[in-house]
N, CA, C and O atoms as a Maestro MAE file, in Angstrom:
{
 s_m_m2io_version
 :::
 2.0.0
}

f_m_ct {
 s_m_title
 :::
 protein
 m_atom[332] {
  # First column is atom index #
  i_m_mmod_type
  r_m_x_coord
  r_m_y_coord
  r_m_z_coord
  i_m_residue_number
  s_m_chain_name
  s_m_pdb_residue_name
  s_m_pdb_atom_name
  i_m_atomic_number
  :::
  1 25 -2.123 -16.895 -11.360 1 A "MET " " N  " 7
  2 3 -1.757 -15.490 -11.297 1 A "MET " " CA " 6
  3 2 -0.311 -15.380 -10.773 1 A "MET " " C  " 6
  4 15 0.133 -16.131 -9.905 1 A "MET " " O  " 8
  5 25 0.349 -14.453 -11.324 2 A "THR " " N  " 7
  6 3 1.715 -14.283 -10.965 2 A "THR " " CA " 6
  7 2 1.810 -13.030 -10.034 2 A "THR " " C  " 6
  8 15 1.153 -12.014 -10.259 2 A "THR " " O  " 8
  9 25 2.638 -13.154 -9.008 3 A "THR " " N  " 7
  10 3 2.886 -12.002 -8.122 3 A "THR " " CA " 6
  11 2 4.313 -11.591 -8.291 3 A "THR " " C  " 6
  12 15 5.192 -12.449 -8.215 3 A "THR " " O  " 8
  13 25 4.616 -10.293 -8.522 4 A "ARG " " N  " 7
  14 3 5.976 -9.880 -8.702 4 A "ARG " " CA " 6
  15 2 6.277 -8.709 -7.741 4 A "ARG " " C  " 6
  16 15 5.391 -7.944 -7.361 4 A "ARG " " O  " 8
  17 25 7.507 -8.612 -7.385 5 A "SER " " N  " 7
  18 3 7.963 -7.471 -6.593 5 A "SER " " CA " 6
  19 2 8.495 -6.452 -7.567 5 A "SER " " C  " 6
  20 15 9.071 -6.807 -8.595 5 A "SER " " O  " 8
  21 25 8.303 -5.172 -7.247 6 A "ILE " " N  " 7
  22 3 8.799 -4.096 -8.063 6 A "ILE " " CA " 6
  23 2 9.162 -2.919 -7.145 6 A "ILE " " C  " 6
  24 15 8.502 -2.678 -6.134 6 A "ILE " " O  " 8
  25 25 10.215 -2.200 -7.515 7 A "SER " " N  " 7
  26 3 10.544 -1.125 -6.669 7 A "SER " " CA " 6
  27 2 9.581 0.078 -6.972 7 A "SER " " C  " 6
  28 15 9.006 0.136 -8.059 7 A "SER " " O  " 8
  29 25 9.415 0.997 -6.048 8 A "SER " " N  " 7
  30 3 8.503 2.108 -6.294 8 A "SER " " CA " 6
  31 2 8.964 3.022 -7.469 8 A "SER " " C  " 6
  32 15 8.161 3.617 -8.188 8 A "SER " " O  " 8
  33 25 10.234 3.084 -7.601 9 A "THR " " N  " 7
  34 3 10.814 3.917 -8.739 9 A "THR " " CA " 6
  35 2 10.527 3.300 -10.085 9 A "THR " " C  " 6
  36 15 10.167 3.991 -11.038 9 A "THR " " O  " 8
  37 25 10.696 1.950 -10.158 10 A "VAL " " N  " 7
  38 3 10.438 1.230 -11.410 10 A "VAL " " CA " 6
  39 2 8.927 1.270 -11.709 10 A "VAL " " C  " 6
  40 15 8.515 1.477 -12.850 10 A "VAL " " O  " 8
  41 25 8.113 1.067 -10.657 11 A "ALA " " N  " 7
  42 3 6.666 1.176 -10.869 11 A "ALA " " CA " 6
  43 2 6.255 2.551 -11.361 11 A "ALA " " C  " 6
  44 15 5.414 2.647 -12.255 11 A "ALA " " O  " 8
  45 25 6.800 3.589 -10.826 12 A "GLN " " N  " 7
  46 3 6.521 4.950 -11.202 12 A "GLN " " CA " 6
  47 2 6.899 5.166 -12.674 12 A "GLN " " C  " 6
  48 15 6.113 5.691 -13.463 12 A "GLN " " O  " 8
  49 25 8.171 4.729 -13.035 13 A "ASN " " N  " 7
  50 3 8.630 5.007 -14.362 13 A "ASN " " CA " 6
  51 2 7.926 4.187 -15.434 13 A "ASN " " C  " 6
  52 15 7.927 4.571 -16.603 13 A "ASN " " O  " 8
  53 25 7.318 3.050 -15.048 14 A "ASN " " N  " 7
  54 3 6.684 2.185 -15.984 14 A "ASN " " CA " 6
  55 2 5.206 1.923 -15.681 14 A "ASN " " C  " 6
  56 15 4.680 0.849 -15.969 14 A "ASN " " O  " 8
  57 25 4.565 2.904 -15.108 15 A "PHE " " N  " 7
  58 3 3.198 2.727 -14.596 15 A "PHE " " CA " 6
  59 2 2.214 2.241 -15.721 15 A "PHE " " C  " 6
  60 15 1.362 1.395 -15.446 15 A "PHE " " O  " 8
  61 25 2.317 2.737 -16.911 16 A "GLY " " N  " 7
  62 3 1.452 2.274 -17.962 16 A "GLY " " CA " 6
  63 2 1.680 0.821 -18.259 16 A "GLY " " C  " 6
  64 15 0.712 0.089 -18.466 16 A "GLY " " O  " 8
  65 25 2.887 0.372 -18.292 17 A "ARG " " N  " 7
  66 3 3.141 -1.103 -18.564 17 A "ARG " " CA " 6
  67 2 2.662 -1.935 -17.355 17 A "ARG " " C  " 6
  68 15 2.124 -3.031 -17.519 17 A "ARG " " O  " 8
  69 25 2.864 -1.402 -16.157 18 A "VAL " " N  " 7
  70 3 2.386 -2.181 -14.966 18 A "VAL " " CA " 6
  71 2 0.888 -2.315 -15.010 18 A "VAL " " C  " 6
  72 15 0.359 -3.402 -14.780 18 A "VAL " " O  " 8
  73 25 0.176 -1.211 -15.308 19 A "LEU " " N  " 7
  74 3 -1.232 -1.289 -15.480 19 A "LEU " " CA " 6
  75 2 -1.756 -2.285 -16.560 19 A "LEU " " C  " 6
  76 15 -2.727 -3.019 -16.375 19 A "LEU " " O  " 8
  77 25 -1.032 -2.240 -17.682 20 A "ASP " " N  " 7
  78 3 -1.318 -3.187 -18.766 20 A "ASP " " CA " 6
  79 2 -1.133 -4.669 -18.215 20 A "ASP " " C  " 6
  80 15 -2.018 -5.512 -18.359 20 A "ASP " " O  " 8
  81 25 -0.026 -4.911 -17.629 21 A "ASP " " N  " 7
  82 3 0.323 -6.226 -17.113 21 A "ASP " " CA " 6
  83 2 -0.771 -6.675 -16.120 21 A "ASP " " C  " 6
  84 15 -1.265 -7.801 -16.182 21 A "ASP " " O  " 8
  85 25 -1.122 -5.774 -15.223 22 A "VAL " " N  " 7
  86 3 -2.113 -6.037 -14.129 22 A "VAL " " CA " 6
  87 2 -3.496 -6.409 -14.785 22 A "VAL " " C  " 6
  88 15 -4.135 -7.379 -14.378 22 A "VAL " " O  " 8
  89 25 -3.942 -5.600 -15.824 23 A "THR " " N  " 7
  90 3 -5.293 -5.733 -16.352 23 A "THR " " CA " 6
  91 2 -5.349 -6.865 -17.376 23 A "THR " " C  " 6
  92 15 -6.331 -7.606 -17.431 23 A "THR " " O  " 8
  93 25 -4.285 -7.002 -18.197 24 A "HIS " " N  " 7
  94 3 -4.309 -8.028 -19.312 24 A "HIS " " CA " 6
  95 2 -3.857 -9.402 -18.864 24 A "HIS " " C  " 6
  96 15 -4.419 -10.421 -19.267 24 A "HIS " " O  " 8
  97 25 -2.838 -9.417 -18.027 25 A "ASN " " N  " 7
  98 3 -2.231 -10.747 -17.601 25 A "ASN " " CA " 6
  99 2 -2.600 -11.130 -16.232 25 A "ASN " " C  " 6
  100 15 -2.224 -12.224 -15.813 25 A "ASN " " O  " 8
  101 25 -3.325 -10.313 -15.459 26 A "HIS " " N  " 7
  102 3 -3.741 -10.600 -14.087 26 A "HIS " " CA " 6
  103 2 -2.489 -10.781 -13.176 26 A "HIS " " C  " 6
  104 15 -2.523 -11.608 -12.266 26 A "HIS " " O  " 8
  105 25 -1.418 -10.039 -13.402 27 A "THR " " N  " 7
  106 3 -0.257 -10.026 -12.565 27 A "THR " " CA " 6
  107 2 -0.502 -9.110 -11.365 27 A "THR " " C  " 6
  108 15 -1.075 -8.026 -11.470 27 A "THR " " O  " 8
  109 25 -0.071 -9.570 -10.312 28 A "ARG " " N  " 7
  110 3 -0.126 -8.706 -9.081 28 A "ARG " " CA " 6
  111 2 1.271 -8.161 -8.729 28 A "ARG " " C  " 6
  112 15 2.252 -8.901 -8.803 28 A "ARG " " O  " 8
  113 25 1.369 -6.933 -8.364 29 A "TYR " " N  " 7
  114 3 2.611 -6.316 -8.067 29 A "TYR " " CA " 6
  115 2 2.692 -5.919 -6.590 29 A "TYR " " C  " 6
  116 15 1.791 -5.250 -6.084 29 A "TYR " " O  " 8
  117 25 3.756 -6.322 -5.894 30 A "VAL " " N  " 7
  118 3 4.073 -5.788 -4.592 30 A "VAL " " CA " 6
  119 2 5.105 -4.671 -4.805 30 A "VAL " " C  " 6
  120 15 6.216 -4.892 -5.286 30 A "VAL " " O  " 8
  121 25 4.681 -3.477 -4.425 31 A "VAL " " N  " 7
  122 3 5.536 -2.271 -4.640 31 A "VAL " " CA " 6
  123 2 6.357 -2.121 -3.340 31 A "VAL " " C  " 6
  124 15 5.831 -2.109 -2.227 31 A "VAL " " O  " 8
  125 25 7.683 -2.007 -3.560 32 A "GLU " " N  " 7
  126 3 8.615 -1.918 -2.421 32 A "GLU " " CA " 6
  127 2 9.429 -0.674 -2.524 32 A "GLU " " C  " 6
  128 15 9.765 -0.221 -3.618 32 A "GLU " " O  " 8
  129 25 9.765 -0.090 -1.326 33 A "ARG " " N  " 7
  130 3 10.660 1.040 -1.259 33 A "ARG " " CA " 6
  131 2 11.697 0.640 -0.251 33 A "ARG " " C  " 6
  132 15 11.388 0.323 0.898 33 A "ARG " " O  " 8
  133 25 12.953 0.658 -0.702 34 A "ARG " " N  " 7
  134 3 14.131 0.297 0.070 34 A "ARG " " CA " 6
  135 2 13.902 -1.139 0.642 34 A "ARG " " C  " 6
  136 15 14.193 -1.431 1.802 34 A "ARG " " O  " 8
  137 25 13.364 -2.010 -0.249 35 A "GLY " " N  " 7
  138 3 13.184 -3.458 0.122 35 A "GLY " " CA " 6
  139 2 11.979 -3.694 1.093 35 A "GLY " " C  " 6
  140 15 11.738 -4.831 1.498 35 A "GLY " " O  " 8
  141 25 11.246 -2.645 1.453 36 A "ILE " " N  " 7
  142 3 10.054 -2.839 2.321 36 A "ILE " " CA " 6
  143 2 8.796 -2.791 1.516 36 A "ILE " " C  " 6
  144 15 8.569 -1.793 0.833 36 A "ILE " " O  " 8
  145 25 7.940 -3.820 1.546 37 A "PRO " " N  " 7
  146 3 6.740 -3.805 0.833 37 A "PRO " " CA " 6
  147 2 5.762 -2.758 1.354 37 A "PRO " " C  " 6
  148 15 5.466 -2.737 2.549 37 A "PRO " " O  " 8
  149 25 5.259 -1.894 0.486 38 A "LEU " " N  " 7
  150 3 4.395 -0.756 0.951 38 A "LEU " " CA " 6
  151 2 2.977 -0.895 0.291 38 A "LEU " " C  " 6
  152 15 1.994 -0.488 0.912 38 A "LEU " " O  " 8
  153 25 2.855 -1.429 -0.883 39 A "ALA " " N  " 7
  154 3 1.527 -1.484 -1.535 39 A "ALA " " CA " 6
  155 2 1.450 -2.724 -2.464 39 A "ALA " " C  " 6
  156 15 2.459 -3.329 -2.825 39 A "ALA " " O  " 8
  157 25 0.240 -3.049 -2.812 40 A "ILE " " N  " 7
  158 3 -0.029 -4.074 -3.817 40 A "ILE " " CA " 6
  159 2 -0.898 -3.451 -4.887 40 A "ILE " " C  " 6
  160 15 -1.845 -2.717 -4.604 40 A "ILE " " O  " 8
  161 25 -0.550 -3.765 -6.124 41 A "ILE " " N  " 7
  162 3 -1.350 -3.299 -7.268 41 A "ILE " " CA " 6
  163 2 -1.965 -4.546 -7.911 41 A "ILE " " C  " 6
  164 15 -1.261 -5.448 -8.365 41 A "ILE " " O  " 8
  165 25 -3.291 -4.564 -7.934 42 A "ILE " " N  " 7
  166 3 -4.043 -5.672 -8.587 42 A "ILE " " CA " 6
  167 2 -5.176 -5.052 -9.409 42 A "ILE " " C  " 6
  168 15 -5.597 -3.918 -9.179 42 A "ILE " " O  " 8
  169 25 -5.655 -5.850 -10.385 43 A "SER " " N  " 7
  170 3 -6.731 -5.278 -11.144 43 A "SER " " CA " 6
  171 2 -8.077 -5.209 -10.350 43 A "SER " " C  " 6
  172 15 -8.247 -5.897 -9.343 43 A "SER " " O  " 8
  173 25 -8.953 -4.422 -10.800 44 A "PHE " " N  " 7
  174 3 -10.294 -4.276 -10.089 44 A "PHE " " CA " 6
  175 2 -10.990 -5.605 -10.141 44 A "PHE " " C  " 6
  176 15 -11.584 -6.027 -9.149 44 A "PHE " " O  " 8
  177 25 -10.933 -6.303 -11.307 45 A "ASP " " N  " 7
  178 3 -11.568 -7.623 -11.421 45 A "ASP " " CA " 6
  179 2 -10.923 -8.694 -10.467 45 A "ASP " " C  " 6
  180 15 -11.636 -9.514 -9.887 45 A "ASP " " O  " 8
  181 25 -9.572 -8.670 -10.319 46 A "ASP " " N  " 7
  182 3 -8.971 -9.633 -9.385 46 A "ASP " " CA " 6
  183 2 -9.307 -9.248 -7.975 46 A "ASP " " C  " 6
  184 15 -9.433 -10.145 -7.141 46 A "ASP " " O  " 8
  185 25 -9.465 -7.981 -7.635 47 A "PHE " " N  " 7
  186 3 -9.868 -7.507 -6.344 47 A "PHE " " CA " 6
  187 2 -11.235 -8.047 -6.023 47 A "PHE " " C  " 6
  188 15 -11.458 -8.589 -4.941 47 A "PHE " " O  " 8
  189 25 -12.151 -7.904 -6.955 48 A "ALA " " N  " 7
  190 3 -13.480 -8.341 -6.698 48 A "ALA " " CA " 6
  191 2 -13.566 -9.825 -6.575 48 A "ALA " " C  " 6
  192 15 -14.367 -10.316 -5.781 48 A "ALA " " O  " 8
  193 25 -12.773 -10.585 -7.328 49 A "HIS " " N  " 7
  194 3 -12.674 -12.046 -7.240 49 A "HIS " " CA " 6
  195 2 -12.088 -12.388 -5.880 49 A "HIS " " C  " 6
  196 15 -12.620 -13.263 -5.197 49 A "HIS " " O  " 8
  197 25 -11.060 -11.762 -5.481 50 A "LEU " " N  " 7
  198 3 -10.385 -11.977 -4.190 50 A "LEU " " CA " 6
  199 2 -11.375 -11.875 -2.987 50 A "LEU " " C  " 6
  200 15 -11.349 -12.683 -2.058 50 A "LEU " " O  " 8
  201 25 -12.236 -10.848 -3.064 51 A "LEU " " N  " 7
  202 3 -13.190 -10.625 -2.005 51 A "LEU " " CA " 6
  203 2 -14.178 -11.743 -1.917 51 A "LEU " " C  " 6
  204 15 -14.691 -12.000 -0.828 51 A "LEU " " O  " 8
  205 25 -14.480 -12.426 -2.995 52 A "GLY " " N  " 7
  206 3 -15.535 -13.435 -2.998 52 A "GLY " " CA " 6
  207 2 -15.018 -14.828 -2.996 52 A "GLY " " C  " 6
  208 15 -15.835 -15.748 -3.037 52 A "GLY " " O  " 8
  209 25 -13.727 -15.079 -2.950 53 A "ASP " " N  " 7
  210 3 -13.174 -16.408 -2.994 53 A "ASP " " CA " 6
  211 2 -12.246 -16.734 -1.878 53 A "ASP " " C  " 6
  212 15 -11.172 -16.146 -1.756 53 A "ASP " " O  " 8
  213 25 -12.649 -17.673 -1.054 54 A "GLU " " N  " 7
  214 3 -11.892 -17.987 0.187 54 A "GLU " " CA " 6
  215 2 -10.512 -18.479 -0.151 54 A "GLU " " C  " 6
  216 15 -9.535 -18.100 0.494 54 A "GLU " " O  " 8
  217 25 -10.417 -19.380 -1.224 55 A "GLN " " N  " 7
  218 3 -9.079 -19.868 -1.618 55 A "GLN " " CA " 6
  219 2 -8.117 -18.780 -2.057 55 A "GLN " " C  " 6
  220 15 -6.928 -18.799 -1.740 55 A "GLN " " O  " 8
  221 25 -8.680 -17.818 -2.807 56 A "GLU " " N  " 7
  222 3 -7.847 -16.652 -3.270 56 A "GLU " " CA " 6
  223 2 -7.339 -15.811 -2.085 56 A "GLU " " C  " 6
  224 15 -6.189 -15.372 -2.050 56 A "GLU " " O  " 8
  225 25 -8.268 -15.604 -1.096 57 A "ARG " " N  " 7
  226 3 -7.868 -14.865 0.128 57 A "ARG " " CA " 6
  227 2 -6.829 -15.579 0.848 57 A "ARG " " C  " 6
  228 15 -5.920 -14.918 1.349 57 A "ARG " " O  " 8
  229 25 -6.846 -16.913 0.971 58 A "GLN " " N  " 7
  230 3 -5.844 -17.678 1.630 58 A "GLN " " CA " 6
  231 2 -4.488 -17.566 0.951 58 A "GLN " " C  " 6
  232 15 -3.451 -17.496 1.611 58 A "GLN " " O  " 8
  233 25 -4.514 -17.548 -0.452 59 A "ILE " " N  " 7
  234 3 -3.299 -17.423 -1.209 59 A "ILE " " CA " 6
  235 2 -2.637 -16.059 -0.899 59 A "ILE " " C  " 6
  236 15 -1.445 -15.960 -0.608 59 A "ILE " " O  " 8
  237 25 -3.506 -14.999 -0.983 60 A "MET " " N  " 7
  238 3 -3.040 -13.647 -0.743 60 A "MET " " CA " 6
  239 2 -2.471 -13.487 0.706 60 A "MET " " C  " 6
  240 15 -1.440 -12.855 0.935 60 A "MET " " O  " 8
  241 25 -3.216 -14.104 1.661 61 A "ASP " " N  " 7
  242 3 -2.736 -14.095 3.091 61 A "ASP " " CA " 6
  243 2 -1.336 -14.732 3.143 61 A "ASP " " C  " 6
  244 15 -0.473 -14.205 3.844 61 A "ASP " " O  " 8
  245 25 -1.081 -15.813 2.449 62 A "LYS " " N  " 7
  246 3 0.264 -16.421 2.442 62 A "LYS " " CA " 6
  247 2 1.329 -15.511 1.874 62 A "LYS " " C  " 6
  248 15 2.440 -15.413 2.393 62 A "LYS " " O  " 8
  249 25 0.940 -14.814 0.735 63 A "VAL " " N  " 7
  250 3 1.919 -13.870 0.140 63 A "VAL " " CA " 6
  251 2 2.202 -12.751 1.181 63 A "VAL " " C  " 6
  252 15 3.353 -12.366 1.386 63 A "VAL " " O  " 8
  253 25 1.180 -12.264 1.799 64 A "LEU " " N  " 7
  254 3 1.381 -11.124 2.717 64 A "LEU " " CA " 6
  255 2 2.241 -11.603 3.975 64 A "LEU " " C  " 6
  256 15 3.086 -10.854 4.467 64 A "LEU " " O  " 8
  257 25 2.010 -12.783 4.436 65 A "ARG " " N  " 7
  258 3 2.788 -13.233 5.532 65 A "ARG " " CA " 6
  259 2 4.252 -13.442 5.217 65 A "ARG " " C  " 6
  260 15 5.117 -13.215 6.063 65 A "ARG " " O  " 8
  261 25 4.539 -13.893 3.946 66 A "GLU " " N  " 7
  262 3 5.919 -14.038 3.488 66 A "GLU " " CA " 6
  263 2 6.625 -12.796 3.324 66 A "GLU " " C  " 6
  264 15 7.808 -12.693 3.646 66 A "GLU " " O  " 8
  265 25 5.902 -11.769 2.798 67 A "LEU " " N  " 7
  266 3 6.530 -10.428 2.584 67 A "LEU " " CA " 6
  267 2 6.559 -9.473 3.780 67 A "LEU " " C  " 6
  268 15 7.353 -8.533 3.807 67 A "LEU " " O  " 8
  269 25 5.697 -9.714 4.759 68 A "ARG " " N  " 7
  270 3 5.607 -8.737 5.907 68 A "ARG " " CA " 6
  271 2 6.860 -8.939 6.748 68 A "ARG " " C  " 6
  272 15 7.197 -10.055 7.144 68 A "ARG " " O  " 8
  273 25 7.541 -7.824 7.007 69 A "PRO " " N  " 7
  274 3 8.716 -7.850 7.840 69 A "PRO " " CA " 6
  275 2 8.319 -8.279 9.267 69 A "PRO " " C  " 6
  276 15 7.248 -7.950 9.778 69 A "PRO " " O  " 8
  277 25 9.245 -9.028 9.869 70 A "GLU " " N  " 7
  278 3 9.032 -9.431 11.295 70 A "GLU " " CA " 6
  279 2 9.957 -8.605 12.105 70 A "GLU " " C  " 6
  280 15 11.089 -8.328 11.710 70 A "GLU " " O  " 8
  281 25 9.455 -8.198 13.279 71 A "TYR " " N  " 7
  282 3 10.241 -7.472 14.173 71 A "TYR " " CA " 6
  283 2 10.493 -8.219 15.519 71 A "TYR " " C  " 6
  284 15 9.591 -8.893 16.018 71 A "TYR " " O  " 8
  285 25 11.667 -8.106 16.082 72 A "HIS " " N  " 7
  286 3 11.982 -8.750 17.307 72 A "HIS " " CA " 6
  287 2 12.233 -7.788 18.400 72 A "HIS " " C  " 6
  288 15 12.632 -6.658 18.118 72 A "HIS " " O  " 8
  289 25 12.024 -8.156 19.672 73 A "LEU " " N  " 7
  290 3 12.262 -7.292 20.739 73 A "LEU " " CA " 6
  291 2 13.642 -6.667 20.703 73 A "LEU " " C  " 6
  292 15 14.629 -7.387 20.549 73 A "LEU " " O  " 8
  293 25 13.746 -5.379 20.837 74 A "GLY " " N  " 7
  294 3 15.035 -4.672 20.832 74 A "GLY " " CA " 6
  295 2 15.597 -4.314 19.473 74 A "GLY " " C  " 6
  296 15 16.674 -3.729 19.361 74 A "GLY " " O  " 8
  297 25 14.869 -4.665 18.469 75 A "GLU " " N  " 7
  298 3 15.350 -4.424 17.073 75 A "GLU " " CA " 6
  299 2 14.789 -3.044 16.671 75 A "GLU " " C  " 6
  300 15 13.638 -2.702 16.942 75 A "GLU " " O  " 8
  301 25 15.684 -2.265 15.999 76 A "ALA " " N  " 7
  302 3 15.187 -0.936 15.513 76 A "ALA " " CA " 6
  303 2 14.224 -1.082 14.398 76 A "ALA " " C  " 6
  304 15 14.431 -1.908 13.509 76 A "ALA " " O  " 8
  305 25 13.122 -0.273 14.405 77 A "ILE " " N  " 7
  306 3 12.167 -0.273 13.338 77 A "ILE " " CA " 6
  307 2 12.321 1.059 12.613 77 A "ILE " " C  " 6
  308 15 12.238 2.135 13.205 77 A "ILE " " O  " 8
  309 25 12.554 0.937 11.272 78 A "VAL " " N  " 7
  310 3 12.770 2.082 10.361 78 A "VAL " " CA " 6
  311 2 11.389 2.556 9.922 78 A "VAL " " C  " 6
  312 15 10.628 1.776 9.347 78 A "VAL " " O  " 8
  313 25 11.037 3.864 10.191 79 A "SER " " N  " 7
  314 3 9.835 4.395 9.804 79 A "SER " " CA " 6
  315 2 9.909 4.941 8.314 79 A "SER " " C  " 6
  316 15 10.851 5.625 7.915 79 A "SER " " O  " 8
  317 25 8.847 4.583 7.549 80 A "THR " " N  " 7
  318 3 8.851 5.022 6.173 80 A "THR " " CA " 6
  319 2 7.814 6.111 5.931 80 A "THR " " C  " 6
  320 15 7.544 6.500 4.795 80 A "THR " " O  " 8
  321 25 7.223 6.608 7.070 81 A "SER " " N  " 7
  322 3 6.245 7.684 6.871 81 A "SER " " CA " 6
  323 2 6.897 8.978 6.697 81 A "SER " " C  " 6
  324 15 8.041 9.173 7.108 81 A "SER " " O  " 8
  325 25 6.169 9.914 6.069 82 A "HIS " " N  " 7
  326 3 6.691 11.218 5.835 82 A "HIS " " CA " 6
  327 2 5.953 12.237 6.760 82 A "HIS " " C  " 6
  328 15 4.727 12.215 6.867 82 A "HIS " " O  " 8
  329 25 6.689 13.071 7.380 83 A "THR " " N  " 7
  330 3 6.056 14.050 8.231 83 A "THR " " CA " 6
  331 2 6.291 15.516 7.731 83 A "THR " " C  " 6
  332 15 5.813 16.464 8.353 83 A "THR " " O  " 8
  :::
 }
 m_bond[331] {
  # First column is bond index #
  i_m_from
  i_m_to
  i_m_order
  :::
  1 1 2 1
  2 2 3 1
  3 3 4 2
  4 3 5 1
  5 5 6 1
  6 6 7 1
  7 7 8 2
  8 7 9 1
  9 9 10 1
  10 10 11 1
  11 11 12 2
  12 11 13 1
  13 13 14 1
  14 14 15 1
  15 15 16 2
  16 15 17 1
  17 17 18 1
  18 18 19 1
  19 19 20 2
  20 19 21 1
  21 21 22 1
  22 22 23 1
  23 23 24 2
  24 23 25 1
  25 25 26 1
  26 26 27 1
  27 27 28 2
  28 27 29 1
  29 29 30 1
  30 30 31 1
  31 31 32 2
  32 31 33 1
  33 33 34 1
  34 34 35 1
  35 35 36 2
  36 35 37 1
  37 37 38 1
  38 38 39 1
  39 39 40 2
  40 39 41 1
  41 41 42 1
  42 42 43 1
  43 43 44 2
  44 43 45 1
  45 45 46 1
  46 46 47 1
  47 47 48 2
  48 47 49 1
  49 49 50 1
  50 50 51 1
  51 51 52 2
  52 51 53 1
  53 53 54 1
  54 54 55 1
  55 55 56 2
  56 55 57 1
  57 57 58 1
  58 58 59 1
  59 59 60 2
  60 59 61 1
  61 61 62 1
  62 62 63 1
  63 63 64 2
  64 63 65 1
  65 65 66 1
  66 66 67 1
  67 67 68 2
  68 67 69 1
  69 69 70 1
  70 70 71 1
  71 71 72 2
  72 71 73 1
  73 73 74 1
  74 74 75 1
  75 75 76 2
  76 75 77 1
  77 77 78 1
  78 78 79 1
  79 79 80 2
  80 79 81 1
  81 81 82 1
  82 82 83 1
  83 83 84 2
  84 83 85 1
  85 85 86 1
  86 86 87 1
  87 87 88 2
  88 87 89 1
  89 89 90 1
  90 90 91 1
  91 91 92 2
  92 91 93 1
  93 93 94 1
  94 94 95 1
  95 95 96 2
  96 95 97 1
  97 97 98 1
  98 98 99 1
  99 99 100 2
  100 99 101 1
  101 101 102 1
  102 102 103 1
  103 103 104 2
  104 103 105 1
  105 105 106 1
  106 106 107 1
  107 107 108 2
  108 107 109 1
  109 109 110 1
  110 110 111 1
  111 111 112 2
  112 111 113 1
  113 113 114 1
  114 114 115 1
  115 115 116 2
  116 115 117 1
  117 117 118 1
  118 118 119 1
  119 119 120 2
  120 119 121 1
  121 121 122 1
  122 122 123 1
  123 123 124 2
  124 123 125 1
  125 125 126 1
  126 126 127 1
  127 127 128 2
  128 127 129 1
  129 129 130 1
  130 130 131 1
  131 131 132 2
  132 131 133 1
  133 133 134 1
  134 134 135 1
  135 135 136 2
  136 135 137 1
  137 137 138 1
  138 138 139 1
  139 139 140 2
  140 139 141 1
  141 141 142 1
  142 142 143 1
  143 143 144 2
  144 143 145 1
  145 145 146 1
  146 146 147 1
  147 147 148 2
  148 147 149 1
  149 149 150 1
  150 150 151 1
  151 151 152 2
  152 151 153 1
  153 153 154 1
  154 154 155 1
  155 155 156 2
  156 155 157 1
  157 157 158 1
  158 158 159 1
  159 159 160 2
  160 159 161 1
  161 161 162 1
  162 162 163 1
  163 163 164 2
  164 163 165 1
  165 165 166 1
  166 166 167 1
  167 167 168 2
  168 167 169 1
  169 169 170 1
  170 170 171 1
  171 171 172 2
  172 171 173 1
  173 173 174 1
  174 174 175 1
  175 175 176 2
  176 175 177 1
  177 177 178 1
  178 178 179 1
  179 179 180 2
  180 179 181 1
  181 181 182 1
  182 182 183 1
  183 183 184 2
  184 183 185 1
  185 185 186 1
  186 186 187 1
  187 187 188 2
  188 187 189 1
  189 189 190 1
  190 190 191 1
  191 191 192 2
  192 191 193 1
  193 193 194 1
  194 194 195 1
  195 195 196 2
  196 195 197 1
  197 197 198 1
  198 198 199 1
  199 199 200 2
  200 199 201 1
  201 201 202 1
  202 202 203 1
  203 203 204 2
  204 203 205 1
  205 205 206 1
  206 206 207 1
  207 207 208 2
  208 207 209 1
  209 209 210 1
  210 210 211 1
  211 211 212 2
  212 211 213 1
  213 213 214 1
  214 214 215 1
  215 215 216 2
  216 215 217 1
  217 217 218 1
  218 218 219 1
  219 219 220 2
  220 219 221 1
  221 221 222 1
  222 222 223 1
  223 223 224 2
  224 223 225 1
  225 225 226 1
  226 226 227 1
  227 227 228 2
  228 227 229 1
  229 229 230 1
  230 230 231 1
  231 231 232 2
  232 231 233 1
  233 233 234 1
  234 234 235 1
  235 235 236 2
  236 235 237 1
  237 237 238 1
  238 238 239 1
  239 239 240 2
  240 239 241 1
  241 241 242 1
  242 242 243 1
  243 243 244 2
  244 243 245 1
  245 245 246 1
  246 246 247 1
  247 247 248 2
  248 247 249 1
  249 249 250 1
  250 250 251 1
  251 251 252 2
  252 251 253 1
  253 253 254 1
  254 254 255 1
  255 255 256 2
  256 255 257 1
  257 257 258 1
  258 258 259 1
  259 259 260 2
  260 259 261 1
  261 261 262 1
  262 262 263 1
  263 263 264 2
  264 263 265 1
  265 265 266 1
  266 266 267 1
  267 267 268 2
  268 267 269 1
  269 269 270 1
  270 270 271 1
  271 271 272 2
  272 271 273 1
  273 273 274 1
  274 274 275 1
  275 275 276 2
  276 275 277 1
  277 277 278 1
  278 278 279 1
  279 279 280 2
  280 279 281 1
  281 281 282 1
  282 282 283 1
  283 283 284 2
  284 283 285 1
  285 285 286 1
  286 286 287 1
  287 287 288 2
  288 287 289 1
  289 289 290 1
  290 290 291 1
  291 291 292 2
  292 291 293 1
  293 293 294 1
  294 294 295 1
  295 295 296 2
  296 295 297 1
  297 297 298 1
  298 298 299 1
  299 299 300 2
  300 299 301 1
  301 301 302 1
  302 302 303 1
  303 303 304 2
  304 303 305 1
  305 305 306 1
  306 306 307 1
  307 307 308 2
  308 307 309 1
  309 309 310 1
  310 310 311 1
  311 311 312 2
  312 311 313 1
  313 313 314 1
  314 314 315 1
  315 315 316 2
  316 315 317 1
  317 317 318 1
  318 318 319 1
  319 319 320 2
  320 319 321 1
  321 321 322 1
  322 322 323 1
  323 323 324 2
  324 323 325 1
  325 325 326 1
  326 326 327 1
  327 327 328 2
  328 327 329 1
  329 329 330 1
  330 330 331 1
  331 331 332 2
  :::
 }
}
């Protein structure tokens, strides 16, 4: 399975294509806004498989650890929430 990063704008403008790629090619998308990963798009079948397969969970854990931003003491954290 391939995991790709995509900006939220590109995902929004090409949602039909993204869904086709996710369902037909088992591609996983990490959706980013301003370079910060916010969501993952995977097919329902891949999600069900992920829940039942320890090796797949470890692969996804590795992807998450690589993409998750790390913060250090004294470093400013930019909030992406909307109030």
